[in-house]
Structures are given as structure tokens and as C-alpha cells.
C-alpha positions in Angstrom: -36.8 -30.7 -6.8 -33.1 -31.1 -7.2 -31.6 -29.3 -9.9 -29.1 -30.7 -12.5 -26.1 -29.2 -11.7 -24.7 -27.7 -15.0 -21.1 -29.0 -16.0 -18.0 -27.1 -16.1 -17.4 -25.8 -19.6 -14.0 -24.5 -20.8 -16.1 -21.0 -22.0 -16.5 -20.7 -18.8 -12.9 -19.5 -17.7 -12.0 -16.1 -17.9 -11.0 -14.2 -21.3 -7.4 -13.8 -20.3 -7.0 -18.0 -19.5 -9.1 -18.6 -23.2 -6.9 -16.8 -24.9 -3.7 -18.6 -22.5 -5.4 -21.9 -24.0 -5.8 -20.9 -27.7 -2.1 -19.7 -27.9 -1.4 -23.2 -26.7 -3.3 -25.2 -29.1 -1.9 -22.9 -31.6 1.8 -23.5 -30.8 0.8 -27.4 -30.8 -0.8 -26.9 -33.9 2.7 -25.2 -35.3 4.8 -27.7 -33.6 2.9 -30.8 -35.3 3.1 -29.2 -38.7 6.7 -28.5 -38.3 7.4 -32.4 -37.2 5.5 -32.9 -40.8 8.2 -30.8 -42.9 10.6 -32.2 -41.0 9.1 -35.8 -42.1 9.6 -34.5 -45.3 12.7 -33.1 -45.4 14.4 -36.7 -43.8 12.2 -39.1 -45.2 10.2 -38.6 -48.1 10.9 -38.6 -51.9 11.2 -35.2 -54.1 8.0 -35.7 -55.3 6.5 -36.3 -52.3 4.8 -34.8 -49.5 5.2 -37.3 -47.2 7.0 -41.1 -47.0 5.2 -43.0 -49.5 4.0 -46.8 -48.3 6.8 -48.6 -49.7 9.3 -46.0 -48.0 7.4 -47.0 -44.6 7.8 -50.8 -45.3 10.8 -50.7 -45.8 11.9 -47.8 -42.8 10.4 -50.1 -40.1 10.0 -53.5 -41.8 13.1 -54.1 -43.8 13.7 -55.8 -47.2 10.5 -58.0 -47.3 12.5 -60.7 -45.9 15.6 -60.4 -48.0 18.3 -60.3 -45.3 20.6 -57.2 -46.3 23.0 -55.3 -44.2 22.3 -51.4 -44.0 25.3 -50.8 -46.2 24.0 -52.7 -49.4 20.5 -50.9 -48.7 21.7 -47.7 -48.8 24.0 -48.6 -51.6 21.0 -49.8 -53.8 18.1 -47.2 -52.9 17.5 -44.8 -55.8 19.0 -41.6 -55.7 16.1 -40.0 -55.6 15.5 -40.6 -51.7 17.2 -38.5 -49.1 20.4 -38.5 -48.5 20.2 -39.8 -45.1 21.0 -43.2 -43.2 17.1 -44.0 -43.4 16.9 -43.2 -47.7 19.8 -43.5 -49.9 23.7 -43.4 -49.9 24.2 -44.3 -53.4 24.9 -40.9 -54.1 28.1 -40.9 -52.6 29.3 -42.1 -55.8 27.5 -39.9 -57.8 26.7 -36.1 -57.4 27.7 -36.3 -53.7 31.0 -37.7 -55.0 34.2 -35.6 -54.3 35.0 -33.5 -57.5 31.8 -34.7 -60.0 31.3 -31.7 -61.8 34.9 -31.2 -62.5 35.1 -35.0 -63.4 31.9 -34.8 -66.1 33.7 -31.2 -68.0 36.9 -33.5 -67.8 35.0 -36.3 -69.7 33.2 -33.9 -71.9 37.0 -32.1 -72.5 38.7 -35.4 -73.4 35.9 -36.7 -75.5 34.8 -34.3 -77.3 31.2 -34.6 -76.2 28.3 -32.0 -74.8 28.3 -32.6 -70.5 25.4 -34.5 -71.0 26.5 -37.3 -72.8 29.7 -36.9 -70.5 27.5 -37.4 -67.3 26.3 -40.2 -68.7 29.1 -42.2 -69.3 30.2 -41.4 -66.0 27.5 -42.6 -64.1 28.2 -45.8 -65.9 31.4 -46.1 -64.7 30.2 -44.5 -60.7 27.6 -47.7 -61.5 30.4 -50.1 -61.7 31.7 -48.3 -58.5 28.7 -49.2 -56.5 28.4 -52.6 -58.2 32.2 -53.6 -56.9 30.9 -52.4 -53.3 28.0 -54.7 -53.7 30.1 -57.6 -55.0 32.5 -57.7 -51.7 29.5 -57.1 -49.5 28.0 -60.4 -51.2 30.7 -61.5 -51.0 31.0 -62.0 -47.2 33.3 -59.0 -46.8 36.8 -61.0 -47.3 38.8 -59.1 -44.6 42.0 -60.3 -46.7 40.8 -58.7 -49.8 40.4 -55.2 -47.9 43.9 -55.5 -46.5 45.3 -55.8 -49.7 43.3 -53.4 -51.5 42.4 -55.9 -54.3 39.1 -57.8 -54.3 38.8 -60.1 -57.3 35.6 -59.0 -59.4 33.1 -62.0 -59.4 33.0 -64.1 -62.9 29.8 -62.8 -64.2 31.2 -59.1 -63.9 30.8 -59.5 -67.7 33.1 -56.3 -68.3 31.0 -53.9 -66.7 32.8 -50.5 -66.8 34.6 -49.0 -63.5 36.4 -46.0 -63.0 40.1 -46.8 -64.0 41.4 -45.5 -60.7 40.0 -48.2 -58.8 40.4 -51.3 -61.8 43.6 -53.3 -61.2 42.8 -56.0 -64.4 40.3 -58.1 -62.9 40.7 -57.1 -59.2 39.1 -53.7 -57.8 41.2 -51.7 -55.2 38.1 -52.0 -52.9 39.7 -50.4 -49.6 40.6 -47.5 -51.8 36.7 -47.3 -53.0 35.1 -47.4 -50.0 37.7 -45.0 -48.5 36.9 -42.3 -51.4 33.2 -42.8 -51.4 32.3 -43.3 -47.9 34.8 -42.8 -45.7 35.5 -39.0 -47.1 32.4 -38.3 -45.0 32.2 -41.1 -42.7 35.6 -40.4 -40.6 36.4 -38.7 -37.3 37.2 -35.1 -39.4 34.8 -36.4 -42.2 33.0 -33.6 -44.2 30.2 -34.5 -43.2 28.9 -33.8 -38.8 25.8 -36.1 -39.0 28.0 -39.1 -40.6 30.8 -39.0 -38.4 28.6 -40.6 -35.8 28.6 -43.9 -38.4 32.2 -44.0 -38.9 33.7 -46.4 -42.1 37.2 -45.7 -41.8 38.5 -49.5 -40.5 37.0 -53.3 -41.6 35.5 -53.8 -38.1 33.6 -50.2 -38.6 32.1 -51.3 -42.0 31.6 -55.2 -41.2 29.5 -53.8 -39.1 27.1 -51.9 -41.3 27.8 -54.3 -43.8 26.7 -57.9 -42.0 23.5 -58.4 -43.4 21.0 -58.8 -40.4 17.0 -60.3 -40.5 15.0 -57.5 -42.0 17.7 -55.5 -42.8 18.1 -51.9 -44.1 15.0 -51.3 -41.4 15.6 -48.5 -38.5 18.4 -49.5 -35.8 16.7 -51.4 -32.6 18.8 -48.4 -31.0 17.4 -45.6 -33.2 13.7 -47.4 -32.8 14.2 -47.4 -28.7 15.0 -43.5 -28.9 11.8 -42.4 -31.1 9.8 -44.4 -29.3 10.6 -43.0 -25.6 10.7 -39.1 -27.0 6.8 -39.4 -29.0 5.7 -41.0 -25.9 7.1 -38.8 -23.4 6.4 -35.6 -25.4 3.0 -36.6 -27.3 1.6 -38.4 -24.8 1.5 -35.2 -22.6 0.7 -32.8 -25.7 -2.1 -35.3 -26.9 -3.2 -35.5 -23.2 -3.9 -31.7 -22.6 -5.3 -31.3 -26.1 -7.9 -34.3 -25.4 -8.8 -32.9 -21.7 -9.3 -29.2 -23.3 -12.0 -31.2 -26.3 -13.6 -32.8 -23.0 -14.5 -29.6 -21.8 -16.5 -28.6 -25.0 -19.7 -28.4 -25.4 -20.5 -30.8 -28.4 -22.5 -33.3 -28.4 -21.4 -36.2 -25.4 -21.0 -39.0 -28.0 -18.3 -36.9 -30.5 -16.4 -36.0 -27.1 -16.2 -39.3 -25.7 -14.6 -40.4 -29.5 -12.7 -37.7 -30.3 -11.3 -37.0 -26.6 -9.0 -40.0 -26.9 -8.3 -40.4 -29.9 -5.4 -39.1 -31.2 -3.5 -40.2 -27.4 -5.4 -43.4 -28.4 -4.1 -43.8 -32.2 -0.2 -42.7 -31.1 -0.1 -45.3 -29.2 -1.2 -47.9 -32.0 1.3 -45.9 -34.3 4.4 -47.0 -32.0 2.8 -50.6 -31.3 2.8 -50.6 -35.3 6.4 -49.6 -35.2 7.9 -52.4 -33.3 4.8 -55.3 -34.8 6.4 -54.0 -37.6 9.7 -56.1 -36.8 7.8 -58.9 -36.8 9.3 -61.2 -39.9 7.4 -62.0 -43.1 4.0 -60.9 -44.2 2.5 -59.9 -40.6 5.8 -57.6 -39.8 4.9 -56.1 -43.4 1.0 -55.6 -42.7 1.7 -53.7 -39.6 4.2 -51.2 -41.4 1.1 -50.7 -44.2 -1.1 -49.6 -40.9 1.8 -46.9 -40.3 0.8 -44.5 -42.2 -3.1 -44.7 -41.3 -2.2 -44.4 -37.9 -0.5 -41.4 -38.6 -3.0 -40.0 -40.6 -5.4 -40.5 -37.9 -3.2 -38.9 -35.3 -2.8 -35.7 -37.8 -6.9 -35.2 -38.4 -7.4 -35.8 -35.0 -5.0 -33.6 -33.2 -6.3 -30.9 -36.2 -9.9 -31.5 -35.4 -9.1 -31.3 -31.4 -7.6 -27.7 -31.9 -10.0 -26.3 -34.6 -13.3 -27.1 -32.7 -11.8 -26.4 -29.1 -10.8 -23.2 -30.4 -14.1 -22.6 -31.8 -15.8 -23.4 -28.4 -14.1 -20.6 -26.4 -15.3 -17.9 -27.6 -18.5 -16.5 -29.4 -19.2 -14.8 -32.3 -16.4 -11.7 -32.6 -13.7 -14.3 -31.4 -14.6 -16.6 -34.1 -14.4 -14.0 -36.7 -10.8 -13.0 -35.3 -9.9 -16.7 -35.4 -10.7 -16.9 -38.6 -8.6 -14.1 -39.4 -5.7 -15.9 -37.8 -6.3 -18.8 -39.4 -6.1 -17.2 -43.0 -3.1 -15.0 -41.6 -1.2 -18.9 -40.4 -2.5 -20.5 -43.9 -0.4 -17.1 -45.3 2.4 -17.4 -43.4 2.9 -21.7 -44.4 2.6 -20.3 -47.7 5.2 -17.8 -47.6 7.8 -20.1 -45.6 7.2 -22.9 -48.2 7.9 -20.5 -51.2 10.2 -18.4 -49.6 12.2 -20.8 -46.9 12.1 -24.3 -47.9 11.2 -24.6 -51.5 14.8 -22.2 -51.9 16.6 -24.2 -48.9 15.4 -27.3 -51.1 16.7 -25.6 -54.4 19.7 -24.1 -52.6 21.0 -28.1 -51.2 20.2 -29.5 -54.5 22.6 -27.1 -56.7 25.1 -27.5 -53.8 25.2 -31.3 -54.6 25.3 -30.5 -58.2 28.4 -28.4 -58.2 30.3 -31.4 -56.1 
């Protein structure tokens, strides 16, 4: 009678090879965790760990069928969102504007009020500035008004407050306003290194980002292509390795059959939803809503692959060491959040207030 040949398991490898694989799996886990931190810093609101479903829909699908320009979307977006090209730029009129703190103090001194009341009044004027720029964009960016630095305010303006430096009777100095609030950073030698890649110094440059497009406000096709390229090439290799390693463990065959390819399949589905979310209407919005779900499957699936594979690699003593390493990683993560990430976010917020 022919004996059934025992299949190869990772545990059959020499100790040095198993330790190397364990370090590899830990490294992949740490790398994915750092990607989640980056996602929080770049796209999530201040009170959210990850981007909310509405933020995901806006990023990948757009503004619910309303054609908006990228510039309009960013100016209208809530100030609490990250100050990035995919979050919000409304703070360029307030906390991120030049001399913001000094302007509050000047109003407080001039009108003999406290700084809270002074900031409230200043914000009303800056809201007027934002609305003036939005009105110019809504009027299809008239070139003549930009060149003459004189855009007649719409009939329904209703005496909204507007900074005196840009008010000219019933008109606004639109070129000066955009130069001071936008081109200060979005210039060849601007204050922000990233913003210099998206200049707003000339009318042509402004029109490029100020012209409404279908699905306006969503990530550009160029950025989406770049992200797809990076994710498919890098994550595909990593998730193939983690899946293969899990497939060579001693867990039940059905579990291995389901979990080994799951992360890779979910990653492909996630990226497919990025592209399908660009379909106009409710269909595209539904695909955008699926992105957090596919992303969650990737995260939990990868965590399961790593944890279960590590558990398989070693015996009782090795597993005790693994538990100690997991606890140590958790402690390091807590310390990093408490001593590095949180102070960084706090310091960044204070820098913004001081501007």
C-alpha cells in the first residue's frame, strides 16, 4: 500500500529560515500600519482615524453629479479637513493666511474687543473673500475682470462683509485676492514645496484648476493612474508572498483556500472600485461606498495572514516570544502615537494658529 506523502510545511524549515520569515512578516505589518498613519494624516478629518465614507465618495466619485472645479471644491471644503490638495484649502483664507494672528490682534485693539470677538469678525470678512472667489469661478472665470483686477460682485451679494483691502465699491480686486490667498504658496518660489507643483500665478493656470469638470473634486486621472501603478506593483508582490506563506501552514485546507488569496483579491477589487467610482451617477457612488469595505478586508485579511503564519512557524517557546514581541510592538506603537504623532499634530496646529 502506497503511503500518502506528507506535504511541506513552513515549520519544516530550519530555525534561521523561520526567523527570517518572521522578521519579514513583522516588517510587512509595520509597513502597512505606517500606510494607515499616512492615510490618516493626509485624508482623514481631525476627529477621525480614517477618512469617512463621505470623504471617500468625494475623493473617488466627486460631488454627487454636480460639476465643480477642483479649485471650487477645495475652497468650499470644511476647514477641519487636512490642508492638502485632496482635503480643503479654505484655511488659506483664515488660519493659513499670512498675518492671521496679527490681524486678529489689530482688530481687537482697534475695536477694543477680546480676541475671540475679533476673530469672529475677521472670519466674516474672510468668508466674504471666499464667496467672492467662488462667485468669480461661478461666472466662468471672466478673463477681463481678472486682468483689470476688478470683478463686479453679483446682484445677490447683499452687502456681505468683505476685507476692505480687496473691496472697490461694488467690485472686488479678484487678481490681488487670489494672489494673496492662493498664489502665495502656489507659485514657483512659494511658501509650500508641494504647492509649487500646482501653480496659480497666471490666469491660464487658475483656469486649469478652476474650470468645472464632470465629477469635479475627485482625484485626478493622473494621480489615480499613479496610485494604481504603485499599489498594484508593490502590494501585489507583498500580498502574494504573505498569501503563499499562509498557504504553507498546517491550518485546515478550507481556511487556507479562502484566506491565502483573499488579501490579493480584495486589493484588486479595491483598486477596481477606485476606477468604477468614476462612473457618473448612483452607480459610481455605490462603487465609491464599497472602497472602505474592500480596504477593511485587505487590512483584516493581512493581519490574519501575518498573525496565523507567525503562530504556525514556532512551538510553545517561540509562541511565548511572539506574544512578547506583539506586546512590545503594541507598546512602541502607543509611545510613537503619544510622543511623536500627537505632538506633531499639535505642533502643526499651533504653527497654523501663529501664522
